[in-house]
N, C-alpha and C positions, 0 to 999 in steps of 0.2 A: 378740197376737203383735206382736214387733218388726221392723222390716225387716231380716235377715240381708247384704244387701249394702251395712250401712254399712264405709266405709273405717277399721278399728280401726287401720293400720299394721303394722309387722311382728310375726312370733308370737313371743312369748318363752316359753310352756311349755302343754303340754295334761296334765291332770289325770283322771284315771279311779280308780274304786275297785280298790283292791290286792285280789289273789287271795292273799299270803300268808302271811295265817293261818288262810284253808283250808287249804293245799299242809301247814306246817308241823302242824292240829291232823289231816291223815291219813296222815302218819307216822307220828307218837304214836300214833295209833290201831291202826296193824300191830305195833307190839311185844306188846298183848296180845290181837291178834287172831291170831296166832302162838303165842303161850303156849297160847291154846283152842284152837285147830288139834291143835296138838301133846299137850296133856292129852286131849283126846277119843281121838285116832289110839292115845297109848299105853294108853290103858282100855281099848280096843275088844282093841290087840294080846294084854293081858293077859289076857281075858275069854276070848278064842280060843283061848289056851293053856293057860287054867289055872291061870294064875300070881296073888299075891295076892289068892287070895278072900275073906280075912277080910273081916271086917264093920268092924272098926279101921280097915283099911289103906284102904279102900273108900270108907268115910267122910269119911275126910282126904283122898281123894282130889279127892271132888265138890264135900268144901266147898271148895278152891282151885280150882277149876274154878267153883263157884260164885261167888268174889270174883273171879275174873279177869275172867268174866262180867259183872258188876256194875260193874267198872271200865269194860268195853268199853261198858257201857251206857251209860255218864254220857256218856263221849268219844265215842259217835255222834250223842247227844241234839245236844251242845255244839256237834258238826261239821254238823249238821243243822240246827242254831239258827242259824250264821254264815251258812250258805251260804243259807239263807233270806234273809236281812238283806241280801245279796250279791246275790241273784238278780232281788230289785224292784227295785236300783239297776245295773246294771250295763252298760245304755246310759250312763248318765250320762256327761258330759264338761264339761270348765270347761276351756275355753281363754284363756291369758291375750296379749293384745298392748300394744305399748306405749301407746294410747288408750283401752283399754276389754278388755273380755273378752264372750266368750259361753258359753252355760250349754245345752246339747243334754239330754233326754233325752227317751224316748223319739220320736214324731215333733212334738216343740218345740225349738225352739230361743229363745232369750232373749238379744238383743244389749245388753249394757249398755256405753256409755263412760264414761271416769271422769268426765266431767264432768255425767253424767244421775244422777250417784248421790245423793238424797236425804242416805237414812240409814242406815246397816248397824247390825242389831241383831246382839248377842252374845249368850254362853251361858258360864257358867263349867264348866270344866270343875277337877275334884281329880287332880293329877297325886303320882305315887309313884316319888320319884325314889330310884338303890337308896343311893345315898351321902350324900345329904342330907335334911333333912325336907320333908313334901309339901306341897305346895303349889297355889294356886286361879290358872286363868291365863284369862283370855277368848279365847274362839275365835268366828269367824262363822258363824252362824246363818243370815241374810237378808238382803238388799240390797233398798233400799226405793225405787224411781228416782223422778225429779221428776211423772212421768206417773200415779204409782201405782201400779206394778206393783210386786207383790212374786217378788223369785228366793229361793224359798227352799230351800241346799244341802243336797243328800244327807249324812245322817252316816258314812257310810261313806269319804267323801274324807278326804284327811290335813288338815284342819281347822287345824293348827295353823300348819303351811307357807300353807297357802289365806290366814288370817287375814294373817298379814306380806305376804306377795305383793299382795294385794288394798290393804292400809294402803300401800304405798309406793307403790299406779299411784295409789291417790285424793291422796296430799299427794304426787308429781308435780304431776296437775292443779292442785291450789290455791297452789303454786309456779311453776305458766304462768301462772291467772290475775293473780296477784298482778304477776310481769313484766309482763305485759301491760297492767294495768294504771299501770302509772308510766311 
């Protein structure tokens, strides 16, 4: 574990795993949940008042309720999966400073100055833009320091934005080292 008291300069930005995908999926799930509840209430109301006990209409209603329930089960399954992925990395925080970064997760803090970076490992992501052909981009996966420490970044962070910020910081380091040598 690195010393967290290292002076890295002014704080530029703080990055945490976003929750917007969970909230969108929860809001989308409310529609089928409302329809399922409404169809159950109407079905119970029809049974209580003795309306439409025809087996043809009854099977149609149960079929619609089953379809809505299946869609709702699928949405809730996706929501639970996304929530579990977010829950494991909810305490992750990456702070970008002028002369380095700190990566905090659970009870551990890794400090990495730009001049301590030995290598940055990347992985390829396939991006599907709406109005242009799909393309592959390289995003940061981990940072290898000169002392051999590997800082693996959480997948729930905005890796596209972080790749740009960390590359800018690391390139500023090489420019400042080059100008100091002259």
